[in-house]
C-alpha positions in Angstrom: 51.5 9.3 -176.3 49.1 8.6 -179.2 45.4 8.7 -179.6 44.3 5.3 -180.9 40.5 5.5 -180.8 37.4 7.5 -180.0 34.2 5.6 -179.2 30.8 7.0 -178.2 28.3 4.8 -176.3 24.7 5.5 -175.5 21.7 4.0 -173.7 18.5 4.1 -175.7 14.9 4.5 -174.5 14.7 0.8 -173.6 17.9 1.0 -171.5 20.0 -1.0 -174.1 23.6 0.1 -174.5 25.0 0.5 -177.9 28.3 1.9 -179.4 27.3 3.6 -182.6 30.5 5.7 -183.0 33.8 3.9 -183.3 36.7 5.6 -184.9 40.3 4.2 -184.9 43.8 5.3 -185.8 45.6 2.1 -184.8 48.0 1.6 -187.7 50.8 1.5 -185.1 49.3 -1.8 -183.8 50.1 -4.9 -185.8 47.5 -6.2 -188.2 47.3 -9.5 -186.3 46.6 -7.7 -183.0 44.3 -4.9 -184.2 41.0 -6.8 -184.1 41.8 -8.0 -180.6 42.6 -4.5 -179.4 39.4 -3.1 -181.0 37.4 -5.8 -179.3 39.1 -5.0 -176.0 38.1 -1.3 -176.4 34.5 -2.2 -177.1 34.4 -4.5 -174.2 35.7 -1.8 -171.8 33.0 0.6 -173.1 30.1 -1.8 -172.9 31.0 -3.1 -169.4 31.9 0.3 -167.9 29.0 2.4 -169.3 26.5 1.5 -166.6 28.8 2.6 -163.7 29.5 6.0 -165.2 27.5 8.9 -163.7 26.3 11.8 -165.8 28.6 14.8 -166.1 31.7 13.0 -164.8 35.3 12.4 -166.1 37.3 9.3 -165.6 40.9 8.3 -166.3 41.7 4.6 -166.3 44.9 2.7 -167.1 45.0 -0.8 -168.6 48.5 -2.1 -169.4 50.0 0.4 -171.9 46.6 2.0 -172.7 45.0 5.0 -171.1 41.3 5.4 -171.2 39.8 8.9 -170.8 36.1 9.1 -170.3 33.7 12.0 -170.5 30.0 11.6 -169.7 27.3 14.0 -170.9 25.7 16.1 -168.2 22.1 15.6 -169.3 22.1 12.6 -171.6 22.9 8.9 -171.5 25.9 9.3 -173.8 29.5 8.8 -172.9 32.6 9.5 -175.0 35.8 7.4 -174.7 39.3 8.1 -175.8 41.9 5.3 -175.9 45.6 6.3 -176.0 48.9 4.6 -176.1 50.7 6.1 -173.1 49.6 9.0 -171.0 48.0 12.0 -172.9 47.7 15.5 -171.5 44.4 15.6 -169.6 43.5 19.2 -170.4 43.9 18.4 -174.1 42.1 15.1 -174.3 39.1 16.3 -172.4 38.8 19.3 -174.6 38.8 16.9 -177.5 36.1 14.7 -175.9 33.9 17.8 -175.3 34.1 18.4 -179.0 33.2 14.8 -179.7 30.1 15.0 -177.6 29.1 18.3 -179.3 29.5 16.7 -182.7 27.5 13.6 -181.6 24.6 15.7 -180.5 24.9 18.1 -183.5 24.3 15.1 -185.8 22.0 12.9 -183.8 20.3 15.1 -181.2 17.9 13.0 -179.2 17.6 10.4 -182.0 20.3 8.4 -180.1 17.4 7.2 -177.9 16.0 5.3 -180.9 19.2 3.4 -181.7 18.6 -0.3 -181.7 21.9 -1.8 -182.9 25.7 -1.3 -182.9 25.6 -0.3 -186.6 28.4 2.2 -187.0 27.3 5.8 -187.6 29.8 7.9 -189.5 30.3 11.4 -188.1 32.9 13.2 -190.3 33.7 15.8 -187.6 34.6 13.1 -185.1 36.9 11.4 -187.7 38.6 14.8 -188.0 38.9 15.2 -184.2 40.6 11.8 -184.1 43.0 12.9 -186.8 43.7 16.4 -185.2 44.2 15.0 -181.7 46.3 12.0 -182.8 49.3 13.9 -181.4 48.7 16.6 -178.7 51.5 18.7 -180.0 49.5 19.2 -183.3 46.7 21.2 -181.5 48.2 22.3 -178.2 50.9 25.0 -178.1 51.9 24.2 -174.5 52.6 20.6 -175.3 54.6 21.6 -178.3 56.7 24.0 -176.2 57.2 21.3 -173.6 58.4 18.8 -176.2 60.8 21.4 -177.5 62.2 22.0 -174.0 62.7 18.3 -173.5 64.5 18.1 -176.8 66.8 21.0 -175.8 67.6 19.3 -172.5 68.6 16.1 -174.2 70.8 18.1 -176.6 72.4 20.0 -173.7 73.2 16.7 -171.9 74.7 15.3 -175.0 76.8 18.4 -175.6 78.2 18.4 -172.1 79.1 14.7 -172.4 80.8 15.4 -175.8 82.5 18.5 -174.4 84.1 16.4 -171.6 85.1 13.7 -174.1 86.9 16.3 -176.3 88.9 17.6 -173.3 90.4 14.3 -172.5 90.1 11.8 -169.6 87.9 13.1 -166.8 90.2 11.8 -164.0 93.0 13.9 -165.4 90.8 16.9 -165.7 89.7 16.6 -162.1 93.4 16.4 -160.9 94.4 19.4 -163.0 91.4 21.6 -162.1 92.2 24.8 -160.2 88.5 25.1 -159.1 88.4 21.9 -157.1 90.1 21.8 -153.7 91.6 18.7 -152.2 88.3 17.7 -150.5 86.3 17.9 -153.7 88.9 15.9 -155.6 88.7 13.2 -152.8 84.9 13.2 -153.0 85.1 12.6 -156.8 87.5 9.7 -156.3 85.3 8.2 -153.5 82.1 8.5 -155.6 83.9 6.9 -158.5 84.9 3.9 -156.3 81.3 3.6 -155.1 80.1 3.6 -158.8 82.5 0.8 -159.6 81.4 -1.2 -156.6 77.8 -0.8 -157.6 78.6 -1.9 -161.1 80.5 -5.0 -159.9 77.5 -6.0 -157.7 75.2 -6.0 -160.7 
């Protein structure tokens, strides 16, 4: 999961839709594809804006990209976050709330006078993009969850290594004093089934 872009779109007083805020962190996308991807993001924003109701949240998936949308409750302004892979909803919507706050902090109602897609630099939104690029950077729960996942992987690896150091698993099963005859038979049967499955494929 990686935050690639934050875009803000607005509708001016003559009902024209513009995208004055466009911030990207798409260095993971090849140079040859970057322009195409940015144009795709702008296309999604411009075409979806009219169908978005005030004060709503949306989550849309397009191929490997997830699009999180937060619409202002009282204004014709919508913030979009584009991510590579799923992003924790609680975290991304908190980030988009900050984006809208910073948008209005700098522009207020002046967005109604915007008449072009000229990019407006809002330093605080650039910082939000940087801070939220990885949810573990700003969310303790995500950080803990990632740590738990790492521990689980290590445990699985250790168990596998432990069995390897003790010798052949078939011999271990035969020698085990904790497995009765039925359990040993079940192990042998399941092993035969595994081999059959592998042979089929």
